[in-house]
C-alpha positions as CSV (number, residue, x, y, z in Angstrom):
1,M,57.6,21.1,30.5
2,K,56.8,21.9,34.1
3,I,56.2,25.5,33.4
4,Y,53.8,24.8,30.6
5,A,51.9,22.4,32.7
6,L,51.6,25.1,35.4
7,L,50.4,27.6,32.9
8,F,47.9,25.2,31.4
9,A,46.5,24.6,34.9
10,L,46.3,28.3,35.6
11,S,44.5,28.9,32.3
12,L,41.8,26.4,33.3
13,L,41.2,28.5,36.4
14,L,41.4,32.0,34.9
15,Y,40.6,31.7,31.2
16,N,37.7,34.2,31.5
17,E,36.9,36.6,34.3
18,N,35.2,35.2,37.3
19,N,35.8,31.6,36.0
20,L,36.5,30.1,39.4
21,Y,36.5,32.2,42.5
22,A,34.9,32.2,45.9
23,Q,33.3,35.3,47.5
24,S,33.9,34.7,51.2
25,D,30.9,36.3,52.8
26,S,30.6,34.8,56.3
27,T,27.3,34.6,58.2
28,S,28.6,37.0,60.9
29,N,28.5,39.9,58.3
30,V,24.9,39.3,57.1
31,L,24.0,43.0,57.4
32,D,27.1,44.5,55.9
33,H,25.1,46.3,53.1
34,D,21.9,48.3,52.8
35,T,19.3,46.0,51.2
36,T,17.2,49.0,50.2
37,Y,20.0,49.9,47.8
38,Y,21.0,46.5,46.4
39,K,20.1,42.9,47.0
40,S,22.3,39.8,46.8
41,Y,21.2,36.6,45.0
42,N,24.5,34.9,45.6
43,N,22.9,31.7,46.8
44,D,20.9,31.4,43.6
45,L,22.0,29.3,40.6
46,H,22.9,31.7,37.8
47,L,23.0,30.3,34.2
48,R,24.9,32.4,31.7
49,L,25.3,32.8,27.9
50,Y,27.9,35.3,26.9
51,S,30.2,36.6,24.2
52,V,33.6,38.3,24.9
53,Y,36.2,40.1,22.8
54,K,39.6,40.8,24.5
55,F,42.0,43.4,23.2
56,N,45.5,44.6,24.0
57,N,47.6,47.2,22.1
58,L,51.1,48.7,22.2
59,I,51.0,52.3,21.1
60,L,54.1,54.3,20.2
61,T,54.0,58.0,19.5
62,G,57.2,59.7,18.1
63,N,58.4,62.9,19.7
64,G,55.0,63.6,21.2
65,D,53.6,64.0,17.7
66,Q,50.1,62.3,17.5
67,G,50.5,62.4,13.8
68,K,53.2,59.8,14.0
69,R,51.6,56.9,15.8
70,I,52.1,53.2,15.5
71,V,49.7,50.7,17.1
72,Y,50.6,47.1,17.5
73,S,47.7,44.7,17.9
74,P,47.3,40.9,18.0
75,N,44.8,39.1,15.9
76,G,41.9,39.0,18.4
77,N,39.1,36.5,18.6
78,L,35.4,36.8,19.5
79,N,34.6,33.9,21.9
80,L,31.2,32.6,22.7
81,G,30.5,30.7,25.9
82,F,28.4,29.6,28.8
83,G,28.8,29.3,32.5
84,F,27.2,29.5,35.9
85,N,27.5,31.0,39.4
86,Y,26.4,29.4,42.6
87,R,27.2,30.4,46.2
88,G,30.0,32.6,45.0
89,L,31.6,30.0,42.8
90,G,31.7,31.0,39.1
91,I,32.8,28.9,36.1
92,N,32.8,30.1,32.5
93,I,33.8,28.2,29.4
94,G,34.6,30.2,26.3
95,I,34.9,28.7,22.8
96,N,36.8,30.0,19.8
97,F,34.7,29.4,16.7
98,P,37.0,29.2,13.6
99,A,34.1,30.1,11.3
100,I,33.9,33.5,13.1
101,N,37.7,34.1,13.6
102,N,39.0,33.2,10.1
103,D,41.1,36.3,9.2
104,N,44.7,34.9,9.7
105,D,45.4,35.6,6.1
106,K,44.9,39.3,6.6
107,F,46.0,40.0,10.2
108,G,48.5,37.2,10.7
109,K,48.4,34.4,13.2
110,T,48.6,35.2,17.0
111,R,49.5,32.5,19.5
112,K,48.4,33.4,23.0
113,L,47.6,32.5,26.5
114,D,45.4,35.2,28.1
115,M,44.4,34.7,31.7
116,R,42.7,37.9,32.7
117,S,40.4,37.7,35.7
118,Y,38.1,40.4,37.1
119,V,37.1,39.6,40.7
120,Y,34.3,41.7,42.2
121,G,34.0,41.5,46.0
122,R,31.7,43.6,48.0
123,K,34.5,45.8,49.4
124,V,37.1,45.4,46.8
125,A,37.5,44.9,43.0
126,I,40.7,43.1,41.8
127,D,41.9,43.0,38.2
128,F,44.5,40.3,37.5
129,G,46.2,39.8,34.2
130,L,48.7,37.2,32.9
131,Q,49.3,37.3,29.2
132,F,51.6,35.6,26.7
133,Y,51.1,36.9,23.1
134,N,53.2,36.1,20.0
135,G,52.3,37.6,16.6
136,F,51.2,41.2,16.0
137,Y,50.4,43.5,13.2
138,I,50.6,47.3,12.8
139,S,47.0,48.3,12.9
140,E,47.5,52.0,12.5
141,Y,50.2,54.3,11.1
142,E,49.4,58.0,11.0
143,S,51.7,60.5,9.2
144,R,50.7,64.0,8.1
145,G,47.0,63.2,8.5
146,N,46.8,60.6,5.7
147,F,45.7,57.7,7.9
148,N,42.5,55.8,6.9
149,Q,40.9,53.3,9.3
150,S,39.8,51.1,6.4
151,N,43.4,50.5,5.3
152,P,44.8,47.0,5.7
153,P,47.6,46.3,8.2
154,T,50.8,48.0,7.0
155,Q,53.1,45.2,8.4
156,L,52.7,41.8,10.0
157,R,55.1,41.0,12.9
158,G,55.0,37.3,13.6
159,D,58.4,37.7,15.3
160,M,57.1,40.0,18.0
161,S,56.0,38.8,21.5
162,I,54.6,40.6,24.5
163,N,54.2,39.1,28.0
164,T,52.5,40.8,30.9
165,I,51.5,40.3,34.5
166,G,49.8,42.8,36.7
167,V,47.3,43.4,39.6
168,S,45.1,46.4,40.2
169,T,43.1,46.7,43.5
170,L,40.3,49.1,44.1
171,F,38.7,49.4,47.5
172,V,35.0,50.4,47.4
173,H,34.4,53.1,50.1
174,N,30.6,53.1,50.0
175,H,30.2,49.3,49.7
176,R,27.0,49.4,51.8
177,K,25.1,51.1,49.1
178,F,27.1,50.6,45.8
179,S,27.6,47.2,44.2
180,F,30.2,46.3,41.5
181,R,28.8,42.8,41.4
182,A,25.4,44.0,40.2
183,A,26.7,45.3,36.9
184,F,29.8,43.2,36.3
185,A,29.3,39.8,38.1
186,Q,25.5,39.6,37.8
187,T,25.0,38.1,41.3
188,E,23.3,41.2,42.8
189,V,20.7,43.8,41.8
190,Q,21.3,47.5,42.3
191,K,17.8,48.9,43.3
192,K,18.7,52.6,43.9
193,T,21.1,55.0,42.3
194,A,24.4,55.2,44.3
195,G,28.1,55.8,43.9
196,S,31.4,55.3,45.8
197,L,34.9,56.6,46.0
198,L,37.6,54.1,44.8
199,Y,41.2,53.8,45.8
200,G,44.0,51.3,45.8
201,P,47.4,50.2,44.6
202,Y,48.6,48.7,41.3
203,I,51.7,47.0,39.9
204,N,52.4,45.9,36.3
205,F,55.3,44.2,34.5
206,L,55.7,44.0,30.7
207,N,58.2,42.2,28.5
208,I,58.6,43.0,24.8
209,K,60.8,41.1,22.3
210,A,61.3,41.1,18.6
211,D,63.8,39.8,16.1
212,S,64.1,43.1,14.4
213,S,63.5,46.8,15.3
214,L,60.2,47.6,17.1
215,I,59.9,50.6,14.8
216,P,60.1,49.5,11.1
217,S,63.1,50.9,9.2
218,H,61.0,52.7,6.5
219,I,59.5,55.1,9.1
220,R,62.3,55.2,11.7
221,E,63.6,58.5,10.3
222,E,60.3,60.2,11.2
223,Y,61.0,59.1,14.8
224,Q,64.5,60.4,14.7
225,L,66.0,57.2,15.9
226,E,69.4,55.8,14.9
227,D,69.2,52.6,17.0
228,N,66.9,49.6,16.7
229,I,64.8,48.8,19.8
230,I,64.6,45.0,19.9
231,K,63.4,44.2,23.4
232,G,62.6,45.6,26.8
233,L,61.5,44.9,30.3
234,Y,59.2,47.4,31.9
235,G,57.5,47.8,35.3
236,S,55.2,50.3,37.0
237,A,53.7,50.6,40.5
238,G,51.7,53.3,42.2
239,L,48.3,54.3,43.7
240,M,45.0,55.0,42.1
241,G,41.9,57.0,43.1
242,G,38.5,57.5,41.4
243,Y,34.8,57.2,41.5
244,A,32.1,54.7,40.5
245,F,28.4,55.4,40.0
246,S,25.3,53.4,39.1
247,L,22.2,55.2,37.7
248,I,19.1,53.1,38.1
249,I,16.1,53.9,35.8
250,Y,12.6,52.5,36.6
251,K,14.2,50.1,39.1
252,R,15.3,47.6,36.4
253,F,17.6,49.5,33.9
254,F,21.1,50.4,34.9
255,L,24.0,52.5,33.7
256,T,27.2,52.0,35.6
257,G,30.6,53.6,35.2
258,A,33.9,53.7,37.1
259,L,37.0,55.7,36.5
260,A,40.3,55.5,38.5
261,L,43.5,57.4,37.7
262,G,46.8,56.4,39.1
263,Y,50.3,57.8,39.3
264,G,53.5,56.0,40.3
265,L,57.1,55.0,39.6
266,N,58.1,53.5,36.2
267,Y,61.1,51.4,35.3
268,G,62.4,50.5,31.9
269,N,65.3,48.3,30.6
270,T,65.6,48.6,26.8
271,W,67.9,46.7,24.5
272,Y,69.1,48.3,21.2
273,E,70.9,47.1,18.1
274,T,73.6,49.7,17.4
275,T,76.5,50.1,15.0
276,E,78.7,49.0,17.9
277,G,76.6,45.9,18.8
278,R,73.9,45.3,21.3
279,M,73.5,47.5,24.3
280,N,70.9,48.1,27.0
281,E,69.9,51.1,29.1
282,D,68.0,51.5,32.3
283,V,65.5,54.3,32.9
284,W,63.6,55.4,36.0
285,D,60.6,57.7,35.5
286,T,57.1,58.4,36.6
287,G,53.9,57.7,34.7
288,F,50.1,57.4,34.8
289,K,47.7,54.5,35.1
290,L,44.1,54.4,33.8
291,N,41.5,51.9,35.0
292,T,38.0,52.3,33.7
293,R,34.9,50.2,33.1
294,A,31.3,50.7,32.1
295,A,28.1,48.6,31.8
296,F,24.5,49.1,30.9
297,G,21.5,46.9,30.6
298,Y,18.5,45.3,32.3
299,N,18.7,43.6,35.7
300,N,15.8,42.3,37.9
301,R,15.2,39.4,40.3
302,R,15.3,36.7,37.6
303,T,17.1,38.2,34.5
304,Y,20.2,40.1,33.6
305,L,20.8,41.3,30.1
306,G,23.8,43.6,29.7
307,F,26.9,44.9,27.9
308,S,30.1,45.7,29.7
309,F,33.5,47.3,28.8
310,V,36.8,47.2,30.8
311,L,40.0,49.1,29.9
312,E,43.4,49.4,31.6
313,S,46.4,51.4,30.3
314,Y,49.8,52.5,31.6
315,N,52.9,54.3,30.4
316,I,56.3,52.6,29.6
317,A,59.6,54.3,30.5
318,T,62.1,54.7,27.7
319,S,65.2,56.9,27.2
320,Y,64.1,58.1,23.8
321,D,61.6,60.9,23.2
322,I,58.9,58.3,22.5
323,T,55.6,57.8,24.3
324,E,54.9,54.1,24.8
325,L,51.5,53.1,26.1
326,Y,50.1,49.6,26.7
327,W,46.4,49.0,27.1
328,M,44.2,46.0,27.5
329,G,40.6,45.2,28.1
330,Q,37.5,43.5,26.9
331,Y,34.0,43.9,25.5
332,R,31.4,41.5,26.9
333,F,27.7,40.7,26.5
334,N,25.9,38.6,29.1
335,I,22.5,37.0,29.3
336,V,21.9,35.6,32.8
337,R,18.9,33.8,34.3
338,R,18.7,33.2,38.0
339,F,17.0,30.2,39.7
340,D,16.4,29.8,43.5
341,W,17.4,26.1,43.2
342,K,19.7,24.1,45.3
343,V,22.4,22.0,43.7
344,P,23.2,19.2,46.1
345,P,26.3,17.9,44.4
346,L,27.9,21.3,44.5
347,D,26.7,21.9,48.1
348,W,28.4,18.6,49.1
349,I,31.7,19.6,47.5
350,M,31.7,23.2,48.6
351,D,30.8,22.4,52.3
352,R,33.9,20.2,52.4
353,L,36.4,22.6,50.9
354,P,37.6,25.2,53.4
355,I,38.1,27.9,50.8
356,L,34.5,27.6,49.6
357,K,32.7,26.4,52.8
358,N,31.4,29.9,53.9
359,S,30.9,31.2,50.3
360,G,27.5,32.7,49.4
361,K,26.1,32.9,52.9
362,K,24.3,36.2,52.2
């Protein structure tokens, strides 16, 4: 019970990105950015309405043949919510409306605890993910080009679970002129076009488990497999590098994109059901990491209206000639209104908490 209590507490903190965090911007660094390129409204009260759809998929491609691809997906939900930011503190509350997400009869039921958080500092962007998913369906199966996107799921896998934890860190080289917060956290406004080099480390762990073979028996021959893959523990770590850019049009409209590619060491421990019983195998390999995001919309002194997209993916190491790729991300729409109001109750609390005391000073 203790572990579930801990996970519940974490979910309250991290249920949506930027739910509860402090941007420690001390007064000694007031001029750490060029205000002709972007301006901070971190001290303002930001009121937010939003919708968010999170996704994550496990993709298997047999023998490098893109015509033989299986995509495992959970039954995702569109959440609607509201929140606020004030002095670097952000809290969002998302609600799952059953009237909108009522497709369990078609896609099966997914039980999940998804605690992804995207924290945008001035000099660094951190993507943190902690996921517990149970219940998937095969959303695609391509063979000899006869795949049709409108087809229903070919199989429901209520026995399958995927748990992940990972951290990606991107340092913003040109943080004096380029702002991630303007497009993705809505607490700043990018006034001029600018870009920046990105670089940093990443680490990911993924655990997959199922009661029966990961690849269904009726298509296993096309993957040239004799054994049943039933579970695995996988990890990857390495370094990323890339670039981010914000195009500003008429001082109010923005188009922001960022792409970072990584390369590092992969580890896999896979369990199989064989004719001789269960056995496992360790594999060390190298693999790639992709971290990308984009946003566009309208942003001025008082109002933010925008759409954003985030995607992360990385390879999984196996001994068979199968390409396994895990990816996750979200689509998000925000309407934000800024007010230069003081909130005395929050000021009183934040001034007495060391972690929040110096937040939002610029």
